[in-house]
C-alpha positions as CSV (number, residue, x, y, z in Angstrom):
1,X,-87.7,166.8,5.6
2,X,-87.3,163.0,5.2
3,X,-86.0,163.5,1.7
4,X,-83.5,166.1,2.8
5,X,-82.2,163.8,5.6
6,X,-82.1,160.9,3.2
7,X,-80.3,162.9,0.5
8,X,-77.8,164.2,3.1
9,X,-77.1,160.7,4.5
10,X,-76.6,159.2,1.0
11,X,-74.2,162.1,0.1
12,X,-72.2,161.7,3.3
13,X,-72.0,158.0,2.8
14,X,-70.8,158.3,-0.8
15,X,-68.2,161.0,0.1
16,X,-66.9,158.8,3.0
17,X,-66.7,155.8,0.7
18,X,-64.8,157.7,-2.0
19,X,-62.4,159.2,0.5
20,X,-61.6,156.0,2.3
21,X,-61.3,154.1,-1.0
22,X,-58.7,156.5,-2.4
23,X,-55.0,155.7,-1.9
24,X,-52.1,157.8,-2.9
25,X,-49.8,156.5,-5.6
26,X,-47.1,155.9,-3.1
27,X,-49.4,153.7,-1.0
28,X,-50.4,151.8,-4.2
29,X,-46.7,151.3,-5.1
30,X,-45.9,150.2,-1.6
31,X,-48.7,147.6,-1.7
32,X,-47.6,146.4,-5.1
33,X,-44.0,146.0,-3.8
34,X,-45.2,144.0,-0.9
35,X,-47.3,141.7,-3.1
36,X,-44.4,141.2,-5.5
37,X,-42.1,140.4,-2.6
38,X,-44.6,137.9,-1.3
39,X,-44.8,136.2,-4.6
40,X,-41.0,136.0,-4.9
41,X,-40.8,134.5,-1.4
42,X,-43.4,131.9,-2.4
43,X,-41.5,131.1,-5.6
44,X,-38.3,130.5,-3.7
45,X,-40.2,128.3,-1.2
46,X,-41.8,126.3,-4.0
47,X,-38.4,125.8,-5.7
48,X,-36.9,124.5,-2.5
49,X,-39.8,122.1,-2.0
50,X,-39.4,120.9,-5.6
51,X,-35.7,120.4,-5.2
52,X,-36.2,118.4,-2.0
53,X,-38.9,116.3,-3.7
54,X,-36.6,115.6,-6.6
55,X,-33.7,114.7,-4.3
56,X,-36.0,112.3,-2.4
57,X,-37.1,110.8,-5.8
58,X,-33.5,110.3,-6.8
59,X,-32.6,108.7,-3.5
60,X,-35.6,106.4,-3.7
61,X,-34.8,105.4,-7.3
62,X,-31.2,104.8,-6.3
63,X,-32.2,102.5,-3.4
64,X,-34.7,100.5,-5.5
65,X,-32.2,100.1,-8.4
66,X,-29.5,98.9,-6.0
67,X,-31.9,96.3,-4.6
68,X,-32.7,95.1,-8.2
69,X,-29.0,94.9,-9.0
70,X,-28.3,92.9,-5.9
71,X,-31.2,90.5,-6.8
72,X,-29.7,90.1,-10.3
73,X,-26.3,89.3,-8.8
74,X,-28.0,86.6,-6.7
75,X,-29.7,85.2,-9.7
76,X,-26.5,85.1,-11.6
77,X,-24.8,83.3,-8.7
78,X,-27.6,80.7,-8.6
79,X,-27.3,80.1,-12.3
80,X,-23.5,79.6,-12.0
81,X,-24.2,76.9,-9.4
82,X,-26.7,75.2,-11.7
83,X,-24.4,75.4,-14.7
84,X,-21.7,73.5,-12.8
85,X,-23.8,70.4,-13.2
86,X,-24.2,70.8,-17.0
87,X,-22.3,69.0,-19.7
88,X,-19.1,70.7,-20.9
89,X,-20.7,71.8,-24.2
90,X,-23.8,73.4,-22.4
91,X,-21.6,74.7,-19.6
92,X,-19.4,76.7,-22.0
93,X,-22.5,78.1,-23.8
94,X,-24.2,79.1,-20.5
95,X,-21.1,80.5,-19.0
96,X,-20.6,82.8,-22.0
97,X,-24.2,84.1,-21.7
98,X,-23.8,84.5,-18.0
99,X,-20.7,86.5,-18.5
100,X,-22.5,88.9,-20.8
101,X,-25.4,89.2,-18.3
102,X,-22.9,89.8,-15.5
103,X,-21.2,92.5,-17.5
104,X,-24.5,94.2,-18.2
105,X,-25.3,94.1,-14.5
106,X,-21.9,95.5,-13.7
107,X,-22.4,98.3,-16.2
108,X,-25.7,99.2,-14.7
109,X,-24.2,99.3,-11.2
110,X,-21.4,101.6,-12.5
111,X,-23.9,103.8,-14.3
112,X,-26.0,104.2,-11.1
113,X,-22.9,105.0,-9.0
114,X,-22.0,107.7,-11.5
115,X,-25.4,109.4,-11.2
116,X,-24.9,112.9,-9.9
117,X,-27.7,114.7,-8.1
118,X,-26.5,118.0,-9.6
119,X,-27.6,116.8,-13.1
120,X,-31.3,117.2,-12.3
121,X,-32.1,118.4,-15.7
122,X,-31.0,115.1,-17.2
123,X,-32.7,113.1,-14.5
124,X,-35.8,112.1,-16.4
125,X,-33.9,110.8,-19.5
126,X,-31.4,109.0,-17.2
127,X,-34.2,107.3,-15.3
128,X,-36.1,106.2,-18.4
129,X,-32.9,104.8,-20.0
130,X,-31.8,103.1,-16.8
131,X,-35.2,101.5,-16.3
132,X,-35.2,100.3,-19.9
133,X,-31.8,98.7,-19.4
134,X,-32.9,97.1,-16.1
135,X,-36.0,95.7,-17.7
136,X,-33.9,94.2,-20.6
137,X,-31.5,92.6,-18.1
138,X,-34.4,91.2,-16.1
139,X,-35.9,89.7,-19.2
140,X,-32.6,88.3,-20.3
141,X,-32.2,86.6,-16.8
142,X,-35.7,85.3,-17.0
143,X,-35.2,83.9,-20.5
144,X,-31.9,82.4,-19.3
145,X,-33.8,80.3,-16.8
146,X,-36.3,79.2,-19.4
147,X,-33.4,78.1,-21.7
148,X,-31.6,76.4,-18.9
149,X,-34.5,74.2,-17.9
C-alpha cells in the first residue's frame, strides 16, 4: 500500500513537472524576442553612457589644455619682460626663440579650437599628439629659462 501511494505520488509529481515545464514554440519565441529587445535596449543605453563619458572627457581635456596654454602665455610674457634688460645681442637671440615658442603656443591653441566633438574616432590620436606637442613646448619653455639665467 505504501509503495502504491509512493509510486502514484512520484508519477503525479513527474507528470506535473513535465507539463508545467513545457512551453509552446510561440511562447519560446515570444520570450526570446523579449530577451533580444532587452539586450538591444541595454546596448543603446550603454552607447549613450559611453558617448556622454567621452564628451565629458573631451571637455575636461579641453579645459586643462586651455589652462596650460594660458600658463605658457604668461611664461612667455614674463620672459619678454626679462629679455628687455638683456644686451642687444642676447636680446635678439632670445626674442627669436621666444617668437618661435609663441608661434608653437598659438598653433596649439588653434589646434585645440579646431577640435570637433563629432570626430570621436580620432580623439585618442588627437589627444596623444596634442599632449606630446604640449610637453615639447613645456620643455622648451623650461629650457629657455635655464639658458636665460
